[in-house]
C-alpha atoms as a printed R data frame, in Angstrom:
    type eleno elety resid chain resno       x       y       z
1   ATOM     1    CA   MET     A     1  -8.400  -9.742  13.431
2   ATOM     2    CA   ASP     A     2  -7.275 -11.373  10.196
3   ATOM     3    CA   ILE     A     3  -3.857 -10.655   8.704
4   ATOM     4    CA   THR     A     4  -5.136  -8.466   5.859
5   ATOM     5    CA   LYS     A     5  -7.014  -6.186   8.252
6   ATOM     6    CA   LYS     A     6  -4.091  -6.153  10.696
7   ATOM     7    CA   ILE     A     7  -1.698  -5.011   7.955
8   ATOM     8    CA   SER     A     8  -4.184  -2.398   6.725
9   ATOM     9    CA   HIS     A     9  -4.848  -1.018  10.194
10  ATOM    10    CA   THR     A    10  -1.140  -0.968  11.043
11  ATOM    11    CA   PHE     A    11  -0.496   0.923   7.802
12  ATOM    12    CA   LEU     A    12  -3.175   3.507   8.575
13  ATOM    13    CA   ASN     A    13  -2.504   3.879  12.300
14  ATOM    14    CA   GLN     A    14   1.267   3.549  12.585
15  ATOM    15    CA   CYS     A    15   2.337   4.819   9.155
16  ATOM    16    CA   GLY     A    16  -0.400   7.401   8.724
17  ATOM    17    CA   GLY     A    17  -1.430   5.799   5.431
18  ATOM    18    CA   MET     A    18   1.659   7.385   3.937
19  ATOM    19    CA   ASP     A    19   2.217   5.514   0.675
20  ATOM    20    CA   LEU     A    20   2.515   2.203  -1.131
21  ATOM    21    CA   GLY     A    21   6.112   1.819   0.054
22  ATOM    22    CA   TYR     A    22   4.977   1.952   3.669
23  ATOM    23    CA   LEU     A    23   2.228  -0.572   2.976
24  ATOM    24    CA   TRP     A    24   4.935  -2.829   1.551
25  ATOM    25    CA   ASP     A    25   7.068  -2.309   4.675
26  ATOM    26    CA   VAL     A    26   4.140  -3.346   6.854
27  ATOM    27    CA   ALA     A    27   3.499  -6.425   4.688
28  ATOM    28    CA   LEU     A    28   7.183  -7.327   5.152
29  ATOM    29    CA   GLY     A    29   6.621  -7.329   8.922
30  ATOM    30    CA   CYS     A    30   7.855  -3.898   9.931
31  ATOM    31    CA   TYR     A    31   6.061  -2.047  12.752
32  ATOM    32    CA   SER     A    32   5.836  -5.139  15.007
33  ATOM    33    CA   TRP     A    33   2.306  -6.157  13.992
34  ATOM    34    CA   MET     A    34   3.383  -9.791  13.563
35  ATOM    35    CA   ASP     A    35   4.257  -9.973  17.267
36  ATOM    36    CA   GLU     A    36   0.567  -9.535  18.095
37  ATOM    37    CA   LEU     A    37  -0.616 -12.510  16.034
38  ATOM    38    CA   VAL     A    38  -1.162 -15.934  17.490
39  ATOM    39    CA   ASN     A    39  -1.159 -17.822  14.185
40  ATOM    40    CA   LEU     A    40   0.969 -16.567  11.314
41  ATOM    41    CA   PRO     A    41   0.832 -18.934   8.325
42  ATOM    42    CA   ASN     A    42   3.999 -20.977   7.839
43  ATOM    43    CA   GLU     A    43   4.022 -19.953   4.198
44  ATOM    44    CA   TYR     A    44   3.479 -16.222   4.795
45  ATOM    45    CA   ASN     A    45   3.923 -14.371   1.497
46  ATOM    46    CA   PRO     A    46   4.362 -10.585   1.879
47  ATOM    47    CA   GLU     A    47   3.464  -9.933  -1.769
48  ATOM    48    CA   GLU     A    48   0.167 -11.778  -1.415
49  ATOM    49    CA   TYR     A    49  -0.743  -9.836   1.720
50  ATOM    50    CA   PHE     A    50   0.433  -6.523   0.262
51  ATOM    51    CA   PHE     A    51  -2.103  -6.926  -2.537
52  ATOM    52    CA   LYS     A    52  -4.830  -8.259  -0.241
53  ATOM    53    CA   SER     A    53  -4.326  -5.256   2.035
54  ATOM    54    CA   LEU     A    54  -4.265  -2.803  -0.864
55  ATOM    55    CA   LYS     A    55  -7.524  -4.343  -2.114
56  ATOM    56    CA   TYR     A    56  -9.046  -3.992   1.364
57  ATOM    57    CA   LEU     A    57  -8.000  -0.320   1.582
58  ATOM    58    CA   LEU     A    58  -9.380   0.473  -1.883
59  ATOM    59    CA   ASP     A    59 -12.594  -1.575  -1.506
60  ATOM    60    CA   ASN     A    60 -13.392   0.113   1.810
61  ATOM    61    CA   LYS     A    61 -12.549   3.577   0.462
62  ATOM    62    CA   LEU     A    62  -9.890   4.085   3.115
63  ATOM    63    CA   CYS     A    63  -7.341   4.990   0.426
64  ATOM    64    CA   LYS     A    64  -7.343   6.185  -3.170
65  ATOM    65    CA   LEU     A    65  -4.826   5.238  -5.812
66  ATOM    66    CA   ARG     A    66  -3.198   8.293  -7.374
67  ATOM    67    CA   SER     A    67  -0.824   8.705 -10.332
68  ATOM    68    CA   ASN     A    68   2.702  10.106 -10.534
69  ATOM    69    CA   SER     A    69   2.843   9.775 -14.300
70  ATOM    70    CA   GLU     A    70   1.205  10.967 -17.483
71  ATOM    71    CA   ARG     A    71   0.143   7.390 -18.245
72  ATOM    72    CA   LEU     A    72  -3.179   7.919 -16.468
73  ATOM    73    CA   SER     A    73  -4.575  11.020 -14.841
74  ATOM    74    CA   ASN     A    74  -6.021  10.944 -11.343
75  ATOM    75    CA   ALA     A    75  -9.429  11.689 -12.876
76  ATOM    76    CA   GLU     A    76  -9.113   8.568 -15.041
77  ATOM    77    CA   ILE     A    77  -8.009   6.450 -12.087
78  ATOM    78    CA   GLU     A    78 -10.996   7.632 -10.017
79  ATOM    79    CA   LYS     A    79 -13.350   6.249 -12.694
80  ATOM    80    CA   LEU     A    80 -11.864   2.757 -12.271
81  ATOM    81    CA   THR     A    81 -13.193   0.179  -9.842
82  ATOM    82    CA   PRO     A    82 -10.988  -0.810  -6.895
83  ATOM    83    CA   GLY     A    83 -10.258  -4.082  -8.719
84  ATOM    84    CA   GLU     A    84  -9.133  -2.228 -11.829
85  ATOM    85    CA   GLN     A    85  -6.958   0.054  -9.712
86  ATOM    86    CA   LEU     A    86  -5.400  -2.985  -8.059
87  ATOM    87    CA   SER     A    87  -4.665  -4.410 -11.512
88  ATOM    88    CA   LEU     A    88  -2.751  -1.239 -12.411
89  ATOM    89    CA   VAL     A    89  -0.376  -1.821  -9.495
90  ATOM    90    CA   LYS     A    90  -0.049  -5.529 -10.321
91  ATOM    91    CA   GLU     A    91   0.859  -4.691 -13.941
92  ATOM    92    CA   ILE     A    92   3.924  -2.687 -12.934
93  ATOM    93    CA   TRP     A    93   4.926  -4.770  -9.876
94  ATOM    94    CA   VAL     A    94   8.547  -5.974 -10.074
95  ATOM    95    CA   GLY     A    95   8.438  -8.433  -7.171
96  ATOM    96    CA   LYS     A    96  10.172  -8.817  -3.840
97  ATOM    97    CA   GLU     A    97  13.483 -10.139  -5.189
98  ATOM    98    CA   GLU     A    98  13.931  -7.203  -7.562
99  ATOM    99    CA   MET     A    99  12.952  -4.707  -4.867
100 ATOM   100    CA   ASP     A   100  15.413  -6.295  -2.437
101 ATOM   101    CA   ARG     A   101  18.134  -6.074  -5.085
102 ATOM   102    CA   LEU     A   102  17.389  -2.403  -5.796
103 ATOM   103    CA   ASP     A   103  17.284  -1.586  -2.077
104 ATOM   104    CA   LYS     A   104  20.661  -3.214  -1.515
105 ATOM   105    CA   GLU     A   105  22.225  -1.725  -4.642
106 ATOM   106    CA   ASN     A   106  21.094   1.785  -3.762
107 ATOM   107    CA   GLN     A   107  21.408   1.452   0.023
108 ATOM   108    CA   TYR     A   108  17.856   2.721   0.464
109 ATOM   109    CA   MET     A   109  14.841   0.709   1.599
110 ATOM   110    CA   GLY     A   110  11.955   1.409  -0.766
111 ATOM   111    CA   TRP     A   111  14.051   2.487  -3.765
112 ATOM   112    CA   TRP     A   112  11.624   1.086  -6.363
113 ATOM   113    CA   PHE     A   113   8.688   2.943  -4.816
114 ATOM   114    CA   LEU     A   114  10.701   6.155  -4.654
115 ATOM   115    CA   THR     A   115  12.077   6.084  -8.199
116 ATOM   116    CA   SER     A   116   9.951   3.832 -10.395
117 ATOM   117    CA   CYS     A   117   6.435   3.265  -9.093
118 ATOM   118    CA   PRO     A   118   4.000   5.481 -11.026
119 ATOM   119    CA   TYR     A   119   1.338   5.271  -8.300
120 ATOM   120    CA   TYR     A   120   0.892   6.417  -4.722
121 ATOM   121    CA   LEU     A   121  -1.880   6.467  -2.155
122 ATOM   122    CA   ALA     A   122  -4.003   9.187  -0.635
123 ATOM   123    CA   HIS     A   123  -5.773   8.209   2.558
124 ATOM   124    CA   LYS     A   124  -9.106   9.352   3.904
125 ATOM   125    CA   LYS     A   125  -9.225  11.714   6.858
126 ATOM   126    CA   ILE     A   126 -12.273  13.088   8.618
127 ATOM   127    CA   ASP     A   127 -11.983  16.381  10.477
128 ATOM   128    CA   LYS     A   128 -13.747  17.269  13.729
129 ATOM   129    CA   ASN     A   129 -16.734  18.605  11.764
130 ATOM   130    CA   GLY     A   130 -17.184  15.327   9.879
131 ATOM   131    CA   ASN     A   131 -15.783  16.635   6.601
132 ATOM   132    CA   ILE     A   132 -13.915  14.061   4.526
133 ATOM   133    CA   PHE     A   133 -10.687  14.980   2.792
134 ATOM   134    CA   TRP     A   134  -7.882  13.013   1.143
135 ATOM   135    CA   LEU     A   135  -4.382  13.390   2.458
136 ATOM   136    CA   VAL     A   136  -1.114  12.626   0.711
137 ATOM   137    CA   ASN     A   137   1.921  12.381   2.977
């Protein structure tokens, strides 16, 4: 399994598809998924794989981007392509160094996602009758 799929599947299966902050944690190497890989690139970049995994989740309709702000409504976001939704997250992304600084300053891992990120994820669930619904944790 390639790294992007491994991160995405770890996010869905071990984190329950909870939110962008958890996807970031997985991209950073949390949840032991890296231990299962034979070949991790020497120049592994968590930001690159965060966005590759987010693209995979959106392209395959495993997750939906949702809004916490009045900037865009969820109805407006749903009209966008997965690529356009990905661009929304890239536009507001502050980068690993800034997130690390905020986490340390506030003594809370994921501070930027908790306080400043205007987007979150809903993930697809299918019940025993085959009905699809979108869950936000």
